[in-house]
Structure formats: structure tokens, C-alpha cells
KOLMI-72924 format. One record per residue (C-alpha): y, x, z; residue in one letter. Coordinates in pm, whole numbers, plus 32768, in hexadecimal, padded with zeros to 4 digits. Last residue first. Example, Ala and Ser with C-alpha at 12.3 -4.5 7.8 and 13.67 -1.06 7.14 Angstrom:
2
7F96855782CAS 7E3E84CE830CA 
END
This chain:
287
80EBD4D76CA7R 7FC4D5BF6C87G 8011D6836DBFL 8067D7B46CECA 8158D6DE6C1FE 8207D6646D5DL 822AD7C86DD9V 82B5D83F6C8BA 83B5D7216C7FA 8429D76C6DE3L 8453D8DD6D8EV 851DD8896C56A 8601D7966D11D 8640D8946E25E 8692D99F6D22V 8786D8B66C73D 882ED8636DBCG 8855D9D26E11A 88EBDA126CBAL 89E4D8F46CEAA 8A43D9716E42G 8A7DDAD16DBFA 8B56DA486CA6V 8C16D9726DA0T 8BE1D7FD6DBCR 8D10D7236E04P 8D01D6646F50P 8C6DD5046F3CA 8D73D3F16F44A 8D97D3267081V 8D35D1BE70CBV 8D90D126721CR 8CF6CFDC727EA 8DAFCECD733CM 8EEECF1C7280R 8EABCE517145L 8FA1CECE7041P 9110CE6E7064M 91FECD557014K 9343CD9470C8P 9379CCE57214A 9481CBFC729EI 952DCBF9714DG 9611CCFF70B4S 94EACDE47068P 944FCCC76FA0T 9365CBAB6FFBP 92EFCADB6ED0N 9301C9696F19A 9418C9507015C 949ECAB37023G 9615CAB47042S 962EC93A703BC 97A6C9367082S 97AFC81A717EQ 96D2C8A17294C 9780C9F5729DS 98D0C941729ED 988EC8C77400P 9817C763744BL 98EDC6747517D 98D8C552741DA 9908C5EC72C5G 99CBC4CF7222P 9A38C4467379D 997FC30F73F3D 98D7C3B47520A 9A0BC4857570K 9A61C3D776BBA 98F6C4067723V 992AC57E7709A 9A59C58B77F0S 99A6C4A078E1P 9880C59578F4P 9742C4DC7895G 96DBC37A783EG 9576C31877ECY 959CC20F76DCR 96FFC2437663K 96F4C3BE7681L 9599C3C575E8G 95F9C2F574B9L 9725C3D3746ES 964AC5057498R 953CC48173B2L 962BC41F729BK 96E5C56B72B8V 959FC62F729BA 9529C5557179E 966AC59170B6D 965AC70770FAP 94F2C7367084P 941CC79F71ADL 93D9C91271C8E 92A6C9B9713AK 9248CAEE7202V 91A2CC267179G 9060CCE7713AG 8F4ECC9C7233L 8FF5CD677346D 9138CCA47311R 9078CB5E732EA 8FD8CBD67471T 912ECC3674FAK 91BBCAE074A4T 9099CA2A7548I 90AECAF87686K 922BCADC769BA 921EC963766DT 911FC9447786H 9202CA1D785FE 9330C93D7826M 926AC7F9784BT 91E1C86A799AE 9340C8B87A17L 93C6C769799EN 92A4C6BB7A4BC 92FDC7707B90F 9466C6F67B7BA 93DEC5987B38Q 92F9C5A27C67L 940CC6287D48L 94E4C4FF7CE7S 961CC4B57C18P 95D4C6007B6EG 962BC76C7B47L 956FC8A17AD2C 95CFCA0A7B12V 94FBCB0C7A60A 94B0CC7B7A8DG 9552CDCC7AC2H 953FCEA97990R 9658CDE578E7D 9687CC957992M 95E2CB6B78ECL 966BCA0B790FI 95CEC8B17920A 9698C773795ED 97B8C7D4787AH 9929C787783CD 99E0C7B27987R 98E4C8AF7A08I 9933C99278DFF 9AA3C9B2793EP 9A3FC9FD7AA9R 993FCB0C7A53I 9A30CC2F7A70K 9ACECBB27BB3D 9980CBAD7C69A 992DCD067BDFL 9A7DCD937C54A 9A47CCF17DA9L 991DCDD57DCCT 97ACCD987E10G 9734CE4D7CDAT 981ACF3E7C27T 9892CEB77AD7E 97EDCEB47983Y 986ECDCF7870D 980BCC617884V 96F9CBE7779AT 970BCA87770AP 95EDC98A76F6I 9621C88175EAT 9619C70675F3G 9567C6C6773AL 94B2C578771CT 94ADC51875ACL 94D1C67D7529V 93ACC6E27605V 92CDC5C9758AE 931FC61B741EP 92BDC78B743DL 9384C88E7375V 94FAC86073A3C 9584C9B2740CR 9635CA347543A 94FDCAF675A9M 95A5CC3D7545S 94E5CD807513V 957ACEB175C1N 9420CF3E7610A 9483CF3F7780I 9500CDD97765T 93C2CD6576B8F 92F4CE1777C3A 939FCD3E78C9V 931CCC087817S 91C0CC9E7804I 91BFCCF57978P 9254CBBB7A18P 932BCC4F7B31H 9398CB297C07A 94D2CA6D7C75H 94B8C8F67CB7V 95E9C81B7CF8V 95F5C6B37D73A 96DBC5857D8ER 979DC58E7C48I 98B3C49F7BD9D 99CAC5547C93P 9996C67A7BA3R 9A86C79F7BC9E 9A90C7AB7D44D 991CC7637D65Y 98C4C8807C77C 99B9C96D7D1FA 9912C9227E6DL 97C2C98A7DDDH 9851CACE7D50M 98F9CB257E9AK 97AFCAE07F4EL 9701CBEF7E82E 96B5CCC87FB4S 95F2CBA58043T 9668CB328198P 962CCC1F82BCR 952FCBF383D3G 94F7CABB84A1T 9554C952845FG 9685C8728482R 97F8C87A8432L 9839C9C68381M 9985C9D382C9R 995CC9E38150G 9AA6C93480FAS 99ECC7F8809AR 9942C7EB81EED 97FAC8978238V 969CC81B8291V 9579C9108296I 940CC8FA822BL 930DCA098279D 9298C95883B7E 921EC83982DAD 9124C923823CT 911FC9EF80FAL 8FD8CAA580B5F 8FF4CABA7F39G 916DCAD17F58K 915ACC15801FH 928CCC3280FFC 9393CD4380F4S 94D0CC718112A 94BECB088189R 9474C9E680A3T 9580C8DD807FC 95F1C78A80FFL 9760C75880AEV 984DC66D8168H 98D2C53480BDG 9850C45481D4S 974DC3BD80EAP 96C1C51F80C3L 9704C5EC7F8CL 95E6C6C67F12A 959CC8397F07S 9495C9277E83L 946ECAA07E7AN 93C4CBAC7DADG 9303CCEA7DECD 925FCD4D7F37M 910FCDA77E97A 90EDCD0C7D3CV 919FCC0F7C60L 914DCB207B44L 8FDCCB707B66G 8F6DCA057B61R 8EEECA177CC8D 9040CA9F7D3BY 9107C9837CA2I 9006C88A7D25L 9027C9107E89H 91A2C8F37E78A 917BC7917DF1I 90A4C7227F16R 9183C7C6801CL 92BCC72C7F84M 9215C5D57F76Q 91C3C5DB80EAS 9322C64A8146R 93BAC5408065L 92E7C4318108Q 9345C4A48269P 94B7C4AF8202E 94CFC353816CN 9494C3197FFCM 
END
């Protein structure tokens, strides 16, 4: 795409991200590589639901401002790290998908093989340990994950999704949050069944060959476990979730049942008196 097309698409996708509740207020940022090799990105402190062309800035690969008004996004270092580590990508989307972020706060990993479509397209979704937002330390911390994944969670902070286009980066973000919603609902209903290891590997190998992905992952498409982590190959809770799986089996959590408090002697006598009075009243009324 040329620059006018990329600008138009960035506005459209920013509005969609906001409309789908994947960020609020001034959260999040987007970027894409221009044909020149420069980076088109959102400026700092702009509302993505109301993003306009005036909110877009062009910087070079070192982060130096070239065109636009205001300051580049505070997460520019993270975006530049993505382009440095992955020459195959052309766009980066950072947002705060609420259910996905809740998984990081609850210390529940999404690096599991549960949904076939997700294994095909993304493999697993890792979580990067906490680091202060907007810092070079955060950019450096996610570099190893950028090399091997197209969708990454950052503890307490949000998601960074990559793609050969803005549309694909946005699709990866949507897929992440959709996965989080389904997984959370399954946990609330009693547990999560993971894919059997052989099926997970089969799906991932097929997905890497059919849809591509990080070059480091594609290179492992024919390996015995493809690029999947050990958690997807050990079947810790495939058919009957256990505490070592993604979620232990538990009672239905949508309704809370509590035991009645023990009755004291005085309480028992009071109850007996109430029952006797009610019986006498009913008898007097001829019932």
C-alpha cells in the first residue's frame, strides 16, 4: 500500500479496535512500514475511537520525527524493536484487550493448545514478565518473543500483535481476545480441555505450511513438536483437567452455593415454636 492507503486503513482499524472494546481512552498505538522504509504511527495521547489523519506521524527507523505534529507514541521503542527483530512484518498493533490482560493479572498462561483455529494461525500466546511501560527495558524484554510469535501478552500491560499488514495484525489481536473469552468461559463452567498433543502438533505443522508465521517457527514446521512449547505436548489436562492443566475441574462458578450456618439450641427452639404457631394458625383456619 502507498502512504494515503495506509493512513486510511490505520484510521479504520483504530476505530474498529476501539469499537470492539480492545482499548479505551488514550490507550494503545498502531504503526506500519511505509514503502520508503519509514514508520507511520499514531501520536501520543490520542483517542483511537476518534483518530484522524492529523493524529498520524512519520518517523525514521531510529525514531526521529519526520512529519506530523505532536509526539510519537510513547511505545515507539517497542514498535521499532518489532521491526528490527522481524524483517518479514509490516505492521504492529498494541492494545489492552481486557480478558487477555486479566489472564496475566490472574497469572494464568495462554500458552496452551486449546482451540484448533488458534493453533493453526498463532500457535500459542506467551506472556512476557512485567516491565515499565514505554521504556527501552520493555522493548528489550519482548525482543526474544517477537522473533517467535505473532501475538504476545505483556504482564498487566496489554498485547502486541504483528503482521505482514495492519489487517493481519488486527486479526491476531481479535483472535487473542476471542480465545481469552472462550477459555475464561470454559474455566467458569468447570475446566478446560486441551487438544491432545498429537493433534496439536498436526495442526500447528499444517498451519505453518499453509499460513506461514515467524520465520523461526516456519523452519520448525516438520520438527517432531513443530514450534509448540512443552505444555502443548505433555497433555496435562486433555480430557479431564487437573491442577497441573490450564484449569482444575471445579464446581459451576456462575452460581454460589453456601452451607447453612449451624443451628444453636436457642435457634432450634425458636424454629420449633414458629413451626407450632404456624400449624395452629393453619388448623384454626381450617386448612
